[in-house]
N, C-alpha and C positions, 0 to 999 in steps of 0.2 A: 402584303401578306408574306411574301417570300423573305422580306427583311425581318419580320417578326419571328419567323420559325426558328432560326438559330438561337435567338435570345430565349425563346420558350424552351428549347431543348436544353440550353445551359442552365436555366432556372430549375427545370425538372431534375437535371443531374445533380445540382447542388442540394436540392431538397432530398433526393434519394440518399445522397451521401450522408447528410445530416441525420436522417432517420436511421440509417444503418449504424452510425456511430452511437446514437442515443440507445438503440436497441442492444448493441454490443456491450455498452457500459452496464446496462441493466442485467443482461443475460450472464455475462462473464462475472459481473460483480456478485451475483448471488450463487451461480452454479459453478464458478471457477472456469479454468481454461479447458476443461474437458467437455464443455458444452459444444455441441456440433454447430457448424456454420449454418446448417439448414434451420436451426432454432433461431439464430440471429435474423436470418432472412424472413422467417415467419413473423417474428416479433416486429420487424420493421415494415411488414406488409409489402415486401418486394420479392421478386422471383430470384432463384439462385443465380441466373445469368446476370441480373443486375448487380447482385452482391459481388460476384467474381469480377465483373467489369471494373468495379471501383477498387476492389481489394483482391488481387489474384491469388493470394495465399492467406492462410490463417495468421501467419506470423505478421504479415503486413497490417492486417486488421488489428491485431493485438497491440502492435507498436503505436498505431494511430489512436486507438481507443484510450490508452492510458498515457497519452502525451502530457496531459495536464498534471497527472499525479507524478510523472517523472520530473517535470519542471518544479513541482512543489518539493520533491525530495532533494533536488539539486539546490534549491533555495535554502532548505533546512540545513544542509551541509555547509553552505557558504556562511549563513548566519551563525552557526555554532562555532565555526573556526574563527570568525571575526570577533566573537565575544571576548572581552578582556579577562573575564572570569572563566577559567577552563572548566570548573565543575558545573557552573551554570550552563555553559555551552554544551557540555556532555549530557546533562539532564534534559535540556531542551531537544537535543537531537533524538534521544531515546523516546521522548514523549511524542515528537512529531512523526517519527517513523512508525511508531505503534498506531498513531491516529490514522495515517495513510493506509496501513494494512487493514485496520479494522473496518474501514469504509468499503473495501472491495476485496472479495475473495480472489478475483482475477488478478488484481494488481499484486496482492501478496504472493500468489502463485508465480507470476511472471518475475517478480523481484527475486524470489528465493530459488527458482529453478531455471530461469532464463529459457522459457519454453518458446518454441523449440529452437535452439541455437540463436536466440534473439540477442545479438551483440549489444543492442541499446541497453537492455536491462542488465547484462553482464557488466557493462561499463558503469552503470549507475551503482550496482551492488559493490563493485570494487572501489569506486570513489567513496561510497559511504563507509566501507570498512577501513579504508585508509584514513578517513577523517576521524573515525572512532579511535583508531590507533594513535593518531596524533593528539587528539583530545585526552585520551587516557594517559599518555605520557605526561602531558601538562598537568592534568588533575592529580596524578600520583605524586608529581613533584611538589604540588601545592599541599599535599597531605590530605586531600579531601576524598580521593578515590582509593579504595583498598588496594594494597600493593599486589595482591594475587590476581587482579583482573587481567584477562587476556581477551583479545578480539573474538576468539571462539565463543566466549561467554555471551556475546551479543547474538551470535548465530543460534546458540542454544535458547536464548530468550525468545527470538523471533519464531523458532520452531514451536516452542510452547505456546506462544501468542496465537499461532494459527488455529489452535484448538477453539479459540473464541468464535471462529466462523460458524461453529455449530450452534451457537446461542441465538435466540431470537434477535432479529435485526434491530428492534426497538431498544434492546438492552446492550447491544454490542459495543457502542461507543463508550457508555459508562463503564462497562466491564473492562474495556481496554485501558481507560484512564486509571482505574484502580489497580489493574495488573501492572501498568508501567510504574505507578507510585511504589508498589511493593518491591519491584525489581530494583528501582533506583535506591531504595533503602538498603537492599541487600548489597549493592555495589558501594555504598558509602563506607569510608574508612572508619569513622567514629560517629557516635550520635551527635546531633546538633546541640549546641548549648541553648538553654532557655526552654520554653514550652515546646512540646513535640509538634511537628508540622502535621496538621490534620490530613487524613486520607480523603480522596474524592469519595462521594457517596457510593455505597454498595448497591448495585442493581439487584432487582428481584430475579433470580434465576431458578430454573426448575430442571432437574435431571430428566433426560428423555429415555424412553424405553427402546430397545433394539427393534427393528422392523419385525412384525409378526408376533410380537408379544402383546398381551392385553394391557 
């Protein structure tokens, strides 16, 4: 029995950690990083003491919660830079970054604001912006990206893209793809030759009323 007890404790700890991370992805993904830690604990069916034993700070929880998205963002940067066609690499990076942001309000918040002092996300953001800058120089040299593009335009695009977080979850991914397609067309230096590239399907969206209105 004494030999089994430590193993049971370790298994319980792993299970609690996994439940906390699953809950954090759901809570932060929908409510953003302003969601309180107690809401994560409640969703994971653990007590606050258990939550803080695994993750002493909210920052530590956020970094671990979005580790997979950070790796996906890093992979998108590597793939885009490795593409021999700089315009195609530029387009793919815009599309993949939008997709990552659309799937989680929390990841979008962490990426854009580095909440709070999260150096991991600051490094990711700076790496992505450097990659966009390098791809932009290559794509402009090839004549495919409009000469007036600057990296600040990507930040402007992502700030506008955050507005999609207020759309219903079921329509958000489709809205993000269509948004990215329009933005890429705006960044293009000249129209494509031949038939126009079709846009992704438009999602059915409905304007919401402010709280308290009928």
